[in-house]
ZADO-1210 file (C-alpha; in nm, 4 decimals, padded with zeros to 6 digits):
<atoms>
<atom x="01.2131" y="-06.0254" z="-01.0016" code="MET" pos="1"/>
<atom x="01.2528" y="-05.7414" z="-00.7289" code="SER" pos="2"/>
<atom x="01.2539" y="-05.4805" z="-01.0174" code="VAL" pos="3"/>
<atom x="00.9346" y="-05.6152" z="-01.1445" code="ILE" pos="4"/>
<atom x="00.7856" y="-05.6076" z="-00.8064" code="THR" pos="5"/>
<atom x="00.8900" y="-05.2523" z="-00.7550" code="ILE" pos="6"/>
<atom x="00.7586" y="-05.1308" z="-01.0801" code="GLU" pos="7"/>
<atom x="00.4205" y="-05.3111" z="-00.9976" code="ARG" pos="8"/>
<atom x="00.3919" y="-05.1236" z="-00.6604" code="LYS" pos="9"/>
<atom x="00.4757" y="-04.7928" z="-00.8395" code="VAL" pos="10"/>
<atom x="00.2031" y="-04.8298" z="-01.1126" code="LEU" pos="11"/>
<atom x="-00.0464" y="-04.9417" z="-00.8425" code="GLU" pos="12"/>
<atom x="00.0097" y="-04.6360" z="-00.6362" code="LYS" pos="13"/>
<atom x="-00.0232" y="-04.4195" z="-00.9600" code="ASN" pos="14"/>
<atom x="-00.3268" y="-04.6002" z="-01.0737" code="ASP" pos="15"/>
<atom x="-00.4949" y="-04.5489" z="-00.7095" code="GLN" pos="16"/>
<atom x="-00.4111" y="-04.1531" z="-00.7444" code="ILE" pos="17"/>
<atom x="-00.5519" y="-04.1689" z="-01.1335" code="ALA" pos="18"/>
<atom x="-00.8796" y="-04.3019" z="-00.9904" code="GLN" pos="19"/>
<atom x="-00.9187" y="-04.0066" z="-00.7693" code="LYS" pos="20"/>
<atom x="-00.8334" y="-03.7734" z="-01.0373" code="ASN" pos="21"/>
<atom x="-01.0965" y="-03.9504" z="-01.2408" code="ARG" pos="22"/>
<atom x="-01.3462" y="-03.9279" z="-00.9733" code="ASP" pos="23"/>
<atom x="-01.2950" y="-03.5609" z="-00.9594" code="ASP" pos="24"/>
<atom x="-01.3279" y="-03.5084" z="-01.3325" code="PHE" pos="25"/>
<atom x="-01.6473" y="-03.6987" z="-01.3271" code="SER" pos="26"/>
<atom x="-01.8118" y="-03.5103" z="-01.0262" code="SER" pos="27"/>
<atom x="-01.7292" y="-03.1927" z="-01.2056" code="ASN" pos="28"/>
<atom x="-01.8372" y="-03.2997" z="-01.5621" code="LYS" pos="29"/>
<atom x="-01.4785" y="-03.2470" z="-01.6889" code="VAL" pos="30"/>
<atom x="-01.3930" y="-03.4459" z="-02.0118" code="PHE" pos="31"/>
<atom x="-01.0050" y="-03.5051" z="-02.0035" code="THR" pos="32"/>
<atom x="-00.7747" y="-03.6123" z="-02.2860" code="ILE" pos="33"/>
<atom x="-00.3819" y="-03.7127" z="-02.2332" code="ASN" pos="34"/>
<atom x="-00.2195" y="-03.6137" z="-02.5445" code="VAL" pos="35"/>
<atom x="00.0982" y="-03.8084" z="-02.6106" code="VAL" pos="36"/>
<atom x="00.3634" y="-03.8273" z="-02.8872" code="SER" pos="37"/>
<atom x="00.7205" y="-03.8203" z="-02.9679" code="SER" pos="38"/>
<atom x="00.9140" y="-03.4635" z="-02.9504" code="PRO" pos="39"/>
<atom x="00.8206" y="-03.2515" z="-03.2675" code="GLY" pos="40"/>
<atom x="00.4993" y="-03.4341" z="-03.3730" code="SER" pos="41"/>
<atom x="00.3143" y="-03.1058" z="-03.3538" code="GLY" pos="42"/>
<atom x="00.1113" y="-03.1737" z="-03.0284" code="LYS" pos="43"/>
<atom x="00.1294" y="-02.8161" z="-02.9231" code="THR" pos="44"/>
<atom x="00.0369" y="-02.6923" z="-03.2574" code="SER" pos="45"/>
<atom x="-00.2709" y="-02.9224" z="-03.2833" code="ILE" pos="46"/>
<atom x="-00.3598" y="-02.8038" z="-02.9403" code="LEU" pos="47"/>
<atom x="-00.3459" y="-02.4506" z="-03.0512" code="GLU" pos="48"/>
<atom x="-00.5664" y="-02.5215" z="-03.3658" code="LYS" pos="49"/>
<atom x="-00.8220" y="-02.7188" z="-03.1216" code="THR" pos="50"/>
<atom x="-00.8560" y="-02.4230" z="-02.9087" code="ILE" pos="51"/>
<atom x="-00.8962" y="-02.1982" z="-03.2001" code="GLY" pos="52"/>
<atom x="-01.1887" y="-02.4074" z="-03.3138" code="HIS" pos="53"/>
<atom x="-01.3624" y="-02.4709" z="-02.9856" code="LEU" pos="54"/>
<atom x="-01.3065" y="-02.1642" z="-02.7812" code="LYS" pos="55"/>
<atom x="-01.6391" y="-01.9959" z="-02.7348" code="GLY" pos="56"/>
<atom x="-01.8080" y="-02.3362" z="-02.7768" code="LYS" pos="57"/>
<atom x="-01.6201" y="-02.5045" z="-02.4602" code="LEU" pos="58"/>
<atom x="-01.4772" y="-02.4224" z="-02.1696" code="ASN" pos="59"/>
<atom x="-01.0963" y="-02.5524" z="-02.1926" code="ILE" pos="60"/>
<atom x="-00.8235" y="-02.5524" z="-01.9491" code="SER" pos="61"/>
<atom x="-00.4644" y="-02.7088" z="-02.0287" code="VAL" pos="62"/>
<atom x="-00.2102" y="-02.8976" z="-01.8074" code="ILE" pos="63"/>
<atom x="00.1295" y="-02.8827" z="-01.9996" code="GLU" pos="64"/>
<atom x="00.4070" y="-03.1210" z="-01.9301" code="GLY" pos="65"/>
<atom x="00.7569" y="-03.0652" z="-02.0364" code="ASP" pos="66"/>
<atom x="01.1078" y="-03.1584" z="-01.9229" code="VAL" pos="67"/>
<atom x="01.2182" y="-02.7972" z="-01.9133" code="GLN" pos="68"/>
<atom x="01.0740" y="-02.4533" z="-01.9701" code="THR" pos="69"/>
<atom x="00.7396" y="-02.3153" z="-01.9787" code="ASP" pos="70"/>
<atom x="00.7281" y="-02.2502" z="-02.3420" code="ASN" pos="71"/>
<atom x="00.4192" y="-02.4557" z="-02.4340" code="ASP" pos="72"/>
<atom x="00.2377" y="-02.3249" z="-02.1529" code="ALA" pos="73"/>
<atom x="00.3134" y="-01.9461" z="-02.2560" code="ARG" pos="74"/>
<atom x="00.1932" y="-02.0524" z="-02.6148" code="ARG" pos="75"/>
<atom x="-00.1379" y="-02.1745" z="-02.4762" code="ILE" pos="76"/>
<atom x="-00.1803" y="-01.8825" z="-02.2418" code="SER" pos="77"/>
<atom x="-00.1521" y="-01.6493" z="-02.5349" code="ALA" pos="78"/>
<atom x="-00.4749" y="-01.7936" z="-02.6535" code="LEU" pos="79"/>
<atom x="-00.6510" y="-01.6658" z="-02.3289" code="ASP" pos="80"/>
<atom x="-00.7033" y="-02.0109" z="-02.1956" code="VAL" pos="81"/>
<atom x="-00.6053" y="-02.1207" z="-01.8452" code="PRO" pos="82"/>
<atom x="-00.2832" y="-02.3171" z="-01.8580" code="ALA" pos="83"/>
<atom x="-00.0691" y="-02.4832" z="-01.5635" code="VAL" pos="84"/>
<atom x="00.2877" y="-02.6008" z="-01.6624" code="GLN" pos="85"/>
<atom x="00.4429" y="-02.8936" z="-01.5215" code="ILE" pos="86"/>
<atom x="00.8117" y="-02.9276" z="-01.5375" code="VAL" pos="87"/>
<atom x="00.9579" y="-03.2727" z="-01.4690" code="THR" pos="88"/>
<atom x="01.3237" y="-03.1680" z="-01.4579" code="HIS" pos="89"/>
<atom x="01.4358" y="-03.4532" z="-01.6669" code="GLY" pos="90"/>
<atom x="01.1354" y="-03.6759" z="-01.5959" code="GLY" pos="91"/>
<atom x="01.0150" y="-03.8460" z="-01.9143" code="CYS" pos="92"/>
<atom x="00.6534" y="-03.8784" z="-01.8365" code="HIS" pos="93"/>
<atom x="00.3828" y="-03.7251" z="-01.6342" code="LEU" pos="94"/>
<atom x="00.2367" y="-03.9319" z="-01.3241" code="GLU" pos="95"/>
<atom x="-00.1082" y="-03.9035" z="-01.1820" code="ALA" pos="96"/>
<atom x="00.0240" y="-03.7356" z="-00.8710" code="ARG" pos="97"/>
<atom x="00.1853" y="-03.4742" z="-01.0726" code="LEU" pos="98"/>
<atom x="-00.1273" y="-03.3948" z="-01.2667" code="VAL" pos="99"/>
<atom x="-00.3346" y="-03.4198" z="-00.9295" code="ARG" pos="100"/>
<atom x="-00.0989" y="-03.1356" z="-00.7747" code="ASP" pos="101"/>
<atom x="-00.1485" y="-02.9385" z="-01.1036" code="ALA" pos="102"/>
<atom x="-00.5247" y="-02.9714" z="-01.0520" code="MET" pos="103"/>
<atom x="-00.5080" y="-02.7461" z="-00.7611" code="GLU" pos="104"/>
<atom x="-00.4571" y="-02.4508" z="-00.9898" code="ASN" pos="105"/>
<atom x="-00.7407" y="-02.5649" z="-01.2388" code="VAL" pos="106"/>
<atom x="-01.0897" y="-02.4516" z="-01.2005" code="ASP" pos="107"/>
<atom x="-01.2632" y="-02.7653" z="-01.2362" code="LEU" pos="108"/>
<atom x="-01.6203" y="-02.6658" z="-01.1860" code="ALA" pos="109"/>
<atom x="-01.5387" y="-02.4011" z="-01.4631" code="GLY" pos="110"/>
<atom x="-01.3996" y="-02.6513" z="-01.6910" code="THR" pos="111"/>
<atom x="-01.5607" y="-02.8548" z="-01.9834" code="GLN" pos="112"/>
<atom x="-01.2504" y="-03.0076" z="-02.1577" code="LEU" pos="113"/>
<atom x="-00.9246" y="-03.0601" z="-01.9840" code="LEU" pos="114"/>
<atom x="-00.6325" y="-03.1266" z="-02.2040" code="VAL" pos="115"/>
<atom x="-00.3249" y="-03.2618" z="-02.0560" code="ILE" pos="116"/>
<atom x="-00.0276" y="-03.2426" z="-02.3021" code="GLU" pos="117"/>
<atom x="00.2339" y="-03.4956" z="-02.1905" code="ASN" pos="118"/>
<atom x="00.6055" y="-03.5082" z="-02.2106" code="VAL" pos="119"/>
<atom x="00.7371" y="-03.6014" z="-02.5505" code="GLY" pos="120"/>
<atom x="00.7868" y="-03.9614" z="-02.5431" code="ASN" pos="121"/>
<atom x="00.6369" y="-04.2831" z="-02.6685" code="LEU" pos="122"/>
<atom x="00.7506" y="-04.5298" z="-02.4158" code="VAL" pos="123"/>
<atom x="00.7034" y="-04.4080" z="-02.0380" code="CYS" pos="124"/>
<atom x="00.3716" y="-04.2325" z="-02.0649" code="PRO" pos="125"/>
<atom x="00.2081" y="-04.5447" z="-02.2236" code="SER" pos="126"/>
<atom x="00.2123" y="-04.6934" z="-01.8692" code="ASN" pos="127"/>
<atom x="00.0877" y="-04.4188" z="-01.6646" code="TYR" pos="128"/>
<atom x="-00.2977" y="-04.3588" z="-01.6244" code="ASP" pos="129"/>
<atom x="-00.3374" y="-03.9881" z="-01.5163" code="LEU" pos="130"/>
<atom x="-00.7286" y="-04.0191" z="-01.4838" code="GLY" pos="131"/>
<atom x="-00.8136" y="-03.9257" z="-01.8335" code="GLU" pos="132"/>
<atom x="-01.1020" y="-04.0539" z="-02.0641" code="ALA" pos="133"/>
<atom x="-00.8856" y="-04.0882" z="-02.3508" code="HIS" pos="134"/>
<atom x="-00.5133" y="-04.1194" z="-02.4508" code="LYS" pos="135"/>
<atom x="-00.4733" y="-03.9360" z="-02.7944" code="VAL" pos="136"/>
<atom x="-00.1448" y="-04.0368" z="-02.9469" code="VAL" pos="137"/>
<atom x="-00.0009" y="-03.7921" z="-03.2249" code="VAL" pos="138"/>
<atom x="00.2406" y="-03.9280" z="-03.4915" code="VAL" pos="139"/>
<atom x="00.3782" y="-03.6995" z="-03.7707" code="SER" pos="140"/>
<atom x="00.4464" y="-03.8236" z="-04.1253" code="THR" pos="141"/>
<atom x="00.7912" y="-03.7141" z="-04.0938" code="THR" pos="142"/>
<atom x="00.8422" y="-04.0062" z="-03.8245" code="GLU" pos="143"/>
<atom x="00.7897" y="-04.2731" z="-04.0834" code="GLY" pos="144"/>
<atom x="00.5078" y="-04.5472" z="-04.1248" code="ASP" pos="145"/>
<atom x="00.6527" y="-04.7879" z="-03.8717" code="ASP" pos="146"/>
<atom x="00.6145" y="-04.5893" z="-03.5420" code="LYS" pos="147"/>
<atom x="00.3163" y="-04.8031" z="-03.4251" code="PRO" pos="148"/>
<atom x="00.5395" y="-05.1211" z="-03.4723" code="VAL" pos="149"/>
<atom x="00.8306" y="-04.9846" z="-03.2882" code="LYS" pos="150"/>
<atom x="00.5994" y="-04.8460" z="-02.9679" code="TYR" pos="151"/>
<atom x="00.3079" y="-05.0904" z="-02.9685" code="PRO" pos="152"/>
<atom x="00.2150" y="-05.0369" z="-02.6174" code="ASN" pos="153"/>
<atom x="00.1399" y="-04.6659" z="-02.6696" code="MET" pos="154"/>
<atom x="-00.0963" y="-04.7409" z="-02.9568" code="PHE" pos="155"/>
<atom x="-00.2520" y="-05.0253" z="-02.7609" code="ARG" pos="156"/>
<atom x="-00.3239" y="-04.8066" z="-02.4663" code="ASN" pos="157"/>
<atom x="-00.4585" y="-04.5166" z="-02.6888" code="SER" pos="158"/>
<atom x="-00.8106" y="-04.4451" z="-02.8014" code="SER" pos="159"/>
<atom x="-00.7456" y="-04.1916" z="-03.0750" code="VAL" pos="160"/>
<atom x="-00.4550" y="-04.1597" z="-03.3262" code="LEU" pos="161"/>
<atom x="-00.3816" y="-03.8359" z="-03.5048" code="ILE" pos="162"/>
<atom x="-00.1600" y="-03.8525" z="-03.7972" code="ILE" pos="163"/>
<atom x="-00.0203" y="-03.5082" z="-03.8238" code="ASN" pos="164"/>
<atom x="00.1606" y="-03.3131" z="-04.1124" code="LYS" pos="165"/>
<atom x="00.0027" y="-03.4617" z="-04.3927" code="ILE" pos="166"/>
<atom x="00.0745" y="-03.1477" z="-04.5851" code="ASP" pos="167"/>
<atom x="00.4470" y="-03.3026" z="-04.6084" code="LEU" pos="168"/>
<atom x="00.3704" y="-03.6223" z="-04.7439" code="LEU" pos="169"/>
<atom x="00.4612" y="-03.5352" z="-05.1177" code="PRO" pos="170"/>
<atom x="00.8006" y="-03.4756" z="-04.9652" code="TYR" pos="171"/>
<atom x="00.8460" y="-03.7843" z="-04.7751" code="LEU" pos="172"/>
<atom x="00.9315" y="-04.1340" z="-04.8308" code="ASN" pos="173"/>
<atom x="00.6387" y="-04.2167" z="-04.5829" code="SER" pos="174"/>
<atom x="00.3395" y="-04.4496" z="-04.6723" code="ASN" pos="175"/>
<atom x="00.0310" y="-04.2888" z="-04.4535" code="ILE" pos="176"/>
<atom x="-00.1785" y="-04.6026" z="-04.5581" code="ASP" pos="177"/>
<atom x="00.0840" y="-04.8420" z="-04.4053" code="GLN" pos="178"/>
<atom x="00.1134" y="-04.6056" z="-04.0930" code="LEU" pos="179"/>
<atom x="-00.2571" y="-04.6368" z="-04.0438" code="GLU" pos="180"/>
<atom x="-00.2489" y="-05.0111" z="-04.1138" code="GLU" pos="181"/>
<atom x="00.0301" y="-05.0865" z="-03.8685" code="ASN" pos="182"/>
<atom x="-00.1708" y="-04.8917" z="-03.5951" code="ALA" pos="183"/>
<atom x="-00.4846" y="-05.0522" z="-03.6703" code="LEU" pos="184"/>
<atom x="-00.3308" y="-05.3998" z="-03.6611" code="GLN" pos="185"/>
<atom x="-00.2237" y="-05.3264" z="-03.3000" code="ILE" pos="186"/>
<atom x="-00.5563" y="-05.1378" z="-03.1949" code="ASN" pos="187"/>
<atom x="-00.8388" y="-05.2071" z="-03.4400" code="PRO" pos="188"/>
<atom x="-01.0409" y="-04.9692" z="-03.2250" code="SER" pos="189"/>
<atom x="-00.8466" y="-04.6695" z="-03.2911" code="LEU" pos="190"/>
<atom x="-01.0242" y="-04.3683" z="-03.3898" code="LYS" pos="191"/>
<atom x="-00.7879" y="-04.2060" z="-03.6835" code="VAL" pos="192"/>
<atom x="-00.7765" y="-03.8300" z="-03.7851" code="PHE" pos="193"/>
<atom x="-00.5452" y="-03.6967" z="-04.0407" code="LYS" pos="194"/>
<atom x="-00.4506" y="-03.3368" z="-03.9969" code="THR" pos="195"/>
<atom x="-00.2262" y="-03.0612" z="-04.1053" code="SER" pos="196"/>
<atom x="-00.1783" y="-02.7548" z="-03.8800" code="CYS" pos="197"/>
<atom x="-00.0275" y="-02.5597" z="-04.1705" code="THR" pos="198"/>
<atom x="-00.3355" y="-02.6184" z="-04.4079" code="THR" pos="199"/>
<atom x="-00.6059" y="-02.6857" z="-04.1481" code="GLY" pos="200"/>
<atom x="-00.6922" y="-03.0049" z="-04.3218" code="GLU" pos="201"/>
<atom x="-00.8543" y="-03.2744" z="-04.0745" code="GLY" pos="202"/>
<atom x="-00.8715" y="-03.0233" z="-03.7929" code="ILE" pos="203"/>
<atom x="-01.2346" y="-02.9487" z="-03.8187" code="GLY" pos="204"/>
<atom x="-01.3100" y="-03.3347" z="-03.8195" code="GLU" pos="205"/>
<atom x="-01.1077" y="-03.3756" z="-03.5206" code="TRP" pos="206"/>
<atom x="-01.2574" y="-03.0869" z="-03.3081" code="CYS" pos="207"/>
<atom x="-01.6121" y="-03.2014" z="-03.4100" code="ALA" pos="208"/>
<atom x="-01.5526" y="-03.5446" z="-03.2784" code="TRP" pos="209"/>
<atom x="-01.3733" y="-03.4003" z="-02.9645" code="LEU" pos="210"/>
<atom x="-01.6733" y="-03.1471" z="-02.9055" code="GLU" pos="211"/>
<atom x="-01.9281" y="-03.4519" z="-02.9436" code="SER" pos="212"/>
<atom x="-01.7257" y="-03.6434" z="-02.6911" code="GLN" pos="213"/>
<atom x="-01.7438" y="-03.3558" z="-02.4235" code="VAL" pos="214"/>
<atom x="-02.1273" y="-03.2804" z="-02.4808" code="LEU" pos="215"/>
<atom x="-02.2662" y="-03.6327" z="-02.4989" code="LYS" pos="216"/>
</atoms>
């Protein structure tokens, strides 16, 4: 019982800070997404493709979360987009306080779209609100079609599902229709996109939707 109480207090404090983040995003008219996935699903590659499509149309900033290294932030900075790296030193998720600290290095007034790339993990990040408008969960076809069943809380708390690496389907024993069905059974309101960063398939549709959300 005491463990549950401690966890509740931690999450309540996180939610309070997340609301402050959300208020700052709102007052600066910044649309924020929190991109989550298992390691290796292609989050950063999708982000690179997204920036390539939307750069020049939207002012984009990025907050990168990783257990170690600033590799992802350097990949994003190479695209001439402002990027702030959060290194958790073993922590399995980002918290609202870490994002708030990183926001001190983000020009919110000059940002229309803020992308938070979370630590690769489908468990812990599902419980932590960062102040985002949407959680975007990325699953690759290489992970199998039962990922939503194994990690239902993440899919329940997300607004968007990106099924990535669809170009590999001919070489895999993975059923993309079953994957989508499993996800929608958990959360029927999920917006689903199917993408390949290798061929570019589906990236345009994802970016068009994202741009519409930022500008509406």
